N, C-alpha and C positions, 0 to 999 in steps of 0.2 A: 542790255539797256545802255544807253549812252549817258554822258554827263548830264546831270540835272534831271535824270529819270526819263529821258527821251530815247526811244528806240532808234538805232542807227540803220540807215539803208546799206551801209557797208561797214566792214570791220575796221576798227581803229588800229593803226600800226603800233607795234610795240618795239621798245628798245631796251637794252640792258644798261643799268646804271654802272658806271665804271668804279664807283665807290662801294656800293652795297652788293653788287653782283645780281641784284634782283631785276626781273623784267617787268616793265609797266607800260601802259599806254603813253604815247608820245606827248599828249597834252599835259601830263603831270611831270614832265621832265624838262630840263634846260639843255639845249643843244650848245655845244662848243665846237669851234674850229681853231686851227692853228694859223695865225697870221703870217705874212711874209717874213716878219722878223723873228718868228719862232715863238711868239707869245700866244698864250691861250686867250681866245676872244669869245665872250658869250654871244650867241646868235639867237636873240629873243624871237625874231620872226621866222627863224628856221630857213632862211633863204641864202645865207652866205655860201660861197663855193668852198669846197674842201671836204675832207673826211670828217663826218660828224661824230662827236663824242657826247654822251648823254649822262647827266647827273640828276638825281631826284631833286625836285623843286622844294628843298628844305634847307633852311639856313645851316643847321648843324651838320648836315651831310656835305654841303658845299664847302663849309669851313674846314671839314675834315679831309677833303681831297688832297692828295699828295702829288707833287710834280711827277713822280714815278708812275702814278696811275694814269695820268694824262699821257705821259710818254709811251707807256705800254699800248694804250689805245691808239695813239697817233703813229706808232711804229717809228718814233724818232725823238730827238731831244726837244724839249719845250721849256718855256719859262712861264710861271704863273704870277700875274701881277698882284700886288697887295690890294686888299680891300675888294676882292672879287665879289663876295656876297653883297656888299653894299652897292656896288655898281649894278648888279643884277636887280636888286630891289629898286633902285632908282629908275632903271629902264622899264621894269614891269609896272611901277606906279604911273609913270608917264603914259605907258600904253593903255592902262585901264582908264585913266583920266581922258585921254584923247578919244577912246572908243565911246565912253559915256557922252562926251561932247557931241560926237557924230550922231548918236541916238537922239540926243536933245534936239539937234538941228533938223532931224528927220521927223520930229513930232512924236517920238517913241519914248520920251522920258519926261518926268515932271519932278519938281522938288518943292519942299515946304510941307509942313505937317498936314495942313488942311487939304492940299491938293493930293498928297499921297493917300491920305485917309479916304478921300473921295474916290480915288481909283480903286482902292481895296474894297470899299463898300458899294461901289456903283456898278460892278460887273465887268470892269476893265480887266483883261487877261494880263495880270502882272507876272512877268518872268523873273524879275529880280527886285528885291527890297534892299536898298542901301541905307546904312545909317553910319554916321561919323563915329569913329573910335573914341573921340573925346567929347561926345555929346552926353547929355544927362541920361542916365539909365532909367530914371523915372519916366522921362518923356519918350524915350525909345520904346519902353515897355508898353506904351499905349497903342502901338501899331502891331500888326501881326503878319506872319509870312503865309501867303496863300498856299493851299495844297498844290504840290508840284512845282512851286517856285523855289528860288534860292535866296539866301540871306547872307549878306557880307557886311562886315564892319571893319574892313582893313584899310580904309582911307580916313584921313583926318577931315575935320570940317573945312579946313583951308583947301585941301585937295579936292574935296567934293565941290567946293565953291568954284574952283578953277574949271571943273567939268561942266558946271551949269552957268558959268559966266557971272558968278557973284563972288562977294568977298568971303562968305562963309555959308555952308549948307550942312544941316544935320540929317535931314530925311530926303530920300530920293527913291524913285521907282522907275523901272523900265518895263515897257510892254514887250510881248513876245516878238521875236524876229531874229534875224541873223546877227545883228549888232549886239543884241542882248546875250545871245549864245557866246559870242566872242568875249563879252564882259565876264560871263561865268567862268570861262576857261582861264582868262588872264588873271582874274581876281583870285581864283583858287590857287594859282601859282604864287601870286603876290602874298597871299596869306601864309604860305609856307616859308616865305623869306622874312616875314615880320613876326617878331616875338612879343608876347605880352600885349597883344592888340585887343581892345574891346573888353567886354565883360559878359557875364551870363545874364543878359536882360531877358525879359519875357519874350522878346522876339527871337531869342536864341542866337547862338553863334553861327558861323558859316555852316548852314545846314540846308538840307532839302526837306521841305515840309511834307509830312505824310498825310 
């Protein structure tokens, strides 16, 4: 099965984390390359040229990586910039926000309690339920994650607002489609970089509804 409970038509490529030594599907890892100046650079989109090095998308793992581990994977001397995990988190958050925005412009996303509730109750195939990490747990608990959908609370109300072109958003939902699948993938990685995000509301933390 693929991410979000969907069967894949092709196998997902796997790579080995240079820190843990464990092999995992590429969507759950962060790719790095070495820049012209010898500095390690996060490649969030996975498109930069150069020998790829992979680390699990988890803040504790990324903060634990040592220059020697990158150097061994790169087969040469490297430098690791300060605040690497923070920079990756920033880039991932921007990526999630931009992808949600694209889904909104394509008519595949709505925000606001009543509109989201209407989608959930009206038969719309919801792929992702989004709720702000700093929103009221009581209010968030009144919505539910549909069977087979994913739930994320790794964005703040201000960040969700940016995605929907508003000042602040607490509740959002995305219909099924390629853009929503991208949100699932990137939000899952972002969640690994953000600590103490959200709470155990009735809607649940980042989960796939059964």
